[in-house]
ZAVOVO-714417 format. One record per residue: residue number from 0; x, y, z of N, C-alpha, C, O in turn. Coordinates in steps of 0.05 Angstrom, whole numbers, plus 5000, padded with zeros to 4 digits. Each point is the difference from the previous one (the first is absolute). Example, Ala and Ser with C-alpha at 12.3 -4.5 7.8 and 13.67 -1.06 7.14 Angstrom:
<nodes>
0,5264,4886,5156,4982,5024,5000,5018,5024,5000,5021,5000,5013 .
1,4972,5021,4973,5016,5024,5001,4985,5022,5014,5010,5022,5004 .
</nodes>
This chain:
<nodes>
0,7324,6615,6601,5026,4987,5002,5002,4976,4981,5020,4997,4986 .
1,4958,4987,5013,5000,4977,4983,5003,5008,4971,5013,4987,4984 .
2,4973,5035,5008,5001,5009,4973,5029,5008,4992,5009,4994,4978 .
3,5005,5020,5040,5027,5009,4995,5018,4976,4995,5018,5000,4983 .
4,4979,4979,5033,5017,4976,4997,4993,4986,4974,5019,4992,4986 .
5,4956,5006,5007,4992,4988,4975,5010,5016,4976,5011,4988,4981 .
6,4987,5038,5020,5010,5017,4979,5030,4997,4996,5010,4998,4978 .
7,5004,5002,5045,5029,4997,4998,5008,4973,4988,5018,4998,4984 .
8,4967,4981,5024,5005,4973,4989,4995,4999,4970,5015,4988,4985 .
9,4963,5025,5006,4994,5001,4972,5021,5015,4984,5008,4991,4978 .
10,5002,5031,5033,5021,5016,4986,5025,4983,4997,5016,5004,4982 .
11,4989,4977,5037,5023,4983,4998,4995,4977,4982,5018,4992,4984 .
12,4958,4996,5017,4995,4975,4984,4995,5005,4971,5009,4985,4983 .
13,4977,5037,5010,4994,5005,4972,5025,5002,4983,5002,4987,4979 .
14,5018,5029,5028,5025,5001,4984,5014,4973,4998,5011,4993,4979 .
15,4988,4992,5043,5013,4973,5000,4985,4982,4980,5013,4984,4986 .
16,4961,5017,5014,4984,4983,4982,5004,5007,4971,5000,4983,4982 .
17,5003,5043,5012,5002,5009,4973,5028,4997,4988,5003,5000,4976 .
18,5016,4999,5041,5028,4998,4990,5016,5024,5009,4991,5016,5016 .
19,5033,4986,4973,5019,5020,5009,4993,5027,4987,4991,5002,4977 .
20,5015,5019,5037,4996,5027,4991,5026,5010,4987,5022,4997,5012 .
21,4977,5014,4964,5023,5010,4986,4996,5029,4992,4981,5006,4985 .
22,5036,5012,5025,4998,5028,4993,5012,5004,4973,5023,4992,4995 .
23,4962,5020,4986,5010,5005,4973,5013,5027,4997,5021,5002,4987 .
24,4967,5018,5025,5011,5027,4997,4990,5017,5024,4977,4997,5009 .
25,5040,5021,5000,4992,5020,5020,5007,5028,4990,5022,5005,4990 .
26,4958,5013,5012,5004,5027,4990,5019,5015,5019,5001,4995,5024 .
27,5014,5023,4964,5018,5017,5016,4984,5024,5011,4993,5018,4985 .
28,5000,4981,5040,4983,5020,5013,5016,5025,5006,5018,4999,5016 .
29,4975,5024,4971,5015,5024,5005,4994,5013,5027,5016,5017,5010 .
30,4961,4976,5002,4992,5012,5026,4989,4978,5018,4976,5000,5006 .
31,5041,4982,5004,4989,4977,5016,4987,5009,5026,4985,4984,5011 .
32,5020,5039,4999,4987,5009,5024,4972,5011,4995,4984,5004,5018 .
33,5010,5001,4956,4974,5012,4993,4983,4982,4982,4975,5000,5002 .
34,5038,4985,4980,4985,4984,4980,5002,4970,5005,5020,4991,5012 .
35,4960,4994,4980,5002,4971,5002,5022,4990,4981,5004,5011,4979 .
36,5009,4968,5029,5019,4986,4983,4986,4977,4986,4986,4985,5012 .
37,5018,5014,4961,4986,4980,4984,5019,4979,4990,5024,5005,4994 .
38,4965,4970,5004,5016,4978,4988,4980,4981,4986,4976,5001,5006 .
39,5035,4982,4977,4984,4980,4987,5011,4973,5008,5025,4996,4999 .
40,4958,4986,5009,5009,4973,5008,4981,4979,4989,4977,5006,4993 .
41,5033,4970,5005,4984,4977,4990,5001,4977,5020,5020,4996,5015 .
42,4958,4990,4986,4998,4976,5016,4993,4977,4981,4980,5001,4986 .
43,5037,4979,5013,4997,4978,4981,4989,4975,5015,5010,4993,5021 .
44,4970,4995,4967,4990,4974,5009,5003,4981,4977,5012,5006,4980 .
45,4978,4970,5023,5003,4980,4980,4986,5007,4974,5011,4994,4978 .
46,4966,5019,5023,4985,5005,4976,4997,5029,4991,4988,5006,4980 .
47,5023,5013,5036,4997,5028,4992,5020,5018,5014,5014,4992,5019 .
48,4988,5032,4971,5017,5020,5012,4983,5025,5005,4986,5010,4983 .
49,5015,4999,5042,4984,5024,5008,5019,5024,5002,5020,4998,5014 .
50,4974,5023,4972,5017,5024,5000,4986,5021,5017,4976,5005,4997 .
51,5039,5008,5021,4990,5020,5018,5017,5026,4999,5023,4999,4993 .
52,4964,5023,5015,5014,5024,5006,4999,5004,5030,4979,5000,5012 .
53,5045,5003,5000,5001,5004,5029,5005,5030,5005,5016,5012,4987 .
54,4970,4998,5033,5003,5028,5008,5005,5001,5030,4984,4990,5016 .
55,5039,5022,4991,5006,5004,5029,4998,5029,5005,5013,5017,4986 .
56,4972,4991,5035,4995,5027,5006,5017,5009,5024,5001,4986,5020 .
57,5012,5038,4978,5017,5008,5022,4985,5006,5026,5012,4999,5022 .
58,4963,5008,4976,4984,5007,5024,4985,4976,5012,4986,5003,5019 .
59,5018,4973,4970,4988,4976,5010,5022,4979,5003,5004,4984,4982 .
60,5009,5015,5041,5023,4982,5004,4991,4971,4999,4978,4992,5008 .
61,5040,4991,4981,4997,4971,4999,4975,4991,4985,4988,4980,5006 .
62,5004,5036,4974,4977,4992,4983,5007,5003,4971,5012,5020,4992 .
63,4981,4961,4992,5002,5001,4971,4974,4993,4988,4988,4979,5007 .
64,5002,5037,4975,4975,4995,4985,5008,4987,4974,5012,5012,4983 .
65,4980,4962,5013,5005,4986,4976,4975,5000,4983,4978,4992,5009 .
66,5024,5018,4966,4977,5003,4982,5004,4981,4976,5019,5002,4985 .
67,4961,4980,5011,4999,4984,4976,4983,5015,4981,4976,5003,5004 .
68,5036,5007,4974,4986,5020,4983,4984,4988,4977,4982,5012,4990 .
69,5025,4964,5002,4989,4990,4974,4987,4973,5004,5008,4983,5015 .
70,4971,5014,4969,4985,4974,5000,5014,4981,4981,5022,5005,4990 .
71,4964,4973,5005,5012,4979,4983,4999,5006,4970,5010,4984,4984 .
72,4979,5039,5008,4998,5006,4972,5026,5011,4988,5002,5003,4976 .
73,5018,5002,5041,5025,5011,4990,5024,4984,5011,4998,4987,5021 .
74,5024,5015,4965,5025,4987,5008,5020,5022,5006,5003,5019,4985 .
75,5010,4979,5038,5021,5019,5008,5024,4997,4981,5009,4978,4995 .
76,5001,5045,4995,5023,5000,4983,5025,5009,5015,5020,4986,5001 .
77,4979,5039,5011,5023,5010,5014,4992,5024,5017,4978,5011,4998 .
78,5041,4998,5018,4998,5024,5016,5026,5014,5000,5021,4987,4999 .
79,4978,5039,5003,5025,5015,5001,4996,5025,5018,4978,5011,5001 .
80,5043,4998,5012,4998,5024,5016,5001,5025,4982,5013,5000,4979 .
81,4972,5020,5029,5000,5026,4986,5010,5021,5020,5003,4995,5023 .
82,5000,5029,4967,5009,5022,5018,4978,5007,5020,4977,4993,4996 .
83,5031,5020,5026,4981,5009,5020,4989,4978,5017,4979,5003,5013 .
84,5034,4973,4987,4990,4978,5016,4977,4984,4988,4988,4984,5013 .
85,5007,5022,4961,4978,4986,4986,5009,4973,4988,5024,4995,4998 .
86,4956,4989,4995,5005,4975,4986,4983,4999,4975,4978,5012,4999 .
87,5031,4973,4981,4985,4994,4977,4996,4970,4998,5020,4985,5001 .
88,4956,5006,4994,4994,4971,4996,4988,4997,4973,4984,5016,4991 .
89,5023,4962,4996,4989,4994,4973,4987,4972,5001,5012,4981,5011 .
90,4964,5017,4978,4985,4975,4998,4990,4996,4972,4994,5020,4986 .
91,5004,4955,5005,4989,4994,4973,4972,4989,5004,4996,4982,5016 .
92,4985,5028,4968,4973,4990,5001,4999,4973,4986,5009,4998,4977 .
93,4981,4981,5036,4999,4973,4988,4982,4999,4976,5007,4987,4980 .
94,4970,5026,5021,4981,4999,4978,5009,5015,4975,4993,4994,4978 .
95,5024,5026,5027,5011,5017,4978,5030,5003,5005,5009,5021,5011 .
96,5007,4959,4981,5029,5001,5007,5015,5024,4990,5022,5006,5010 .
97,4967,5008,4970,5013,5024,4990,4996,5024,5019,5012,5021,4996 .
98,4971,4976,5024,4994,5022,5018,5016,4997,5026,4999,4980,5014 .
99,5016,5041,4991,5016,5002,5025,4988,5021,5018,4996,5023,4992 .
100,4999,4969,5033,4990,5019,5020,5024,5010,5016,5015,4985,5012 .
101,4989,5042,4988,5022,5012,5015,4988,5015,5023,4983,5017,4997 .
102,5026,4977,5027,4990,5013,5025,5024,5014,5013,5021,4989,5004 .
103,4974,5036,5004,5020,5015,5015,4989,5002,5029,4978,5009,5005 .
104,5039,4983,5014,4994,5002,5028,5016,5022,5012,5025,5000,4999 .
105,4961,5020,5013,5013,5024,5011,4996,5002,5030,4977,4999,5009 .
106,5044,5004,5006,4997,5005,5029,4992,5029,5005,5011,5018,4988 .
107,4970,4985,5031,4992,5027,5009,5000,5000,5030,4998,4978,5012 .
108,5003,5044,5001,4999,5000,5030,4975,4987,5010,4978,5010,4995 .
109,5025,4967,5018,4977,4985,5011,4984,4985,4980,4979,4989,5007 .
110,5030,5008,4968,4984,4987,4979,5018,4989,4978,5024,5006,4998 .
111,4964,4977,4985,5013,4990,4976,4980,5002,4977,4977,4992,5003 .
112,5032,5018,4974,4982,5004,4978,5007,4980,4978,5024,4997,4993 .
113,4956,4989,4996,5004,4981,4978,4986,5012,4975,4976,5005,5001 .
114,5039,5000,4978,4989,5011,4975,5009,4983,4977,4993,5005,4977 .
</nodes>
């Protein structure tokens, strides 16, 4: 019981400490009863911006899996929805600014694929 209360408190405090959550884009899910719904959101603090992919699964009520995909070696450029409920994210490599990393996030029944 103590762990549950502590976990709930942390889930409430961490977003408050990091700043406000801003949803940038949400994919149009063609099968919301079967596939996870994907979105991209950012949390801004005084010295950085954290970009996440959120996945909500139809078979797990009241749960969202937030994935921070990239380390500090890249800068987030943008995200856009693709067909089939997919998302595309673009990041620029800091060490090689001419290099853009493009990631496609695809919802699957019970899973999310990052390529």
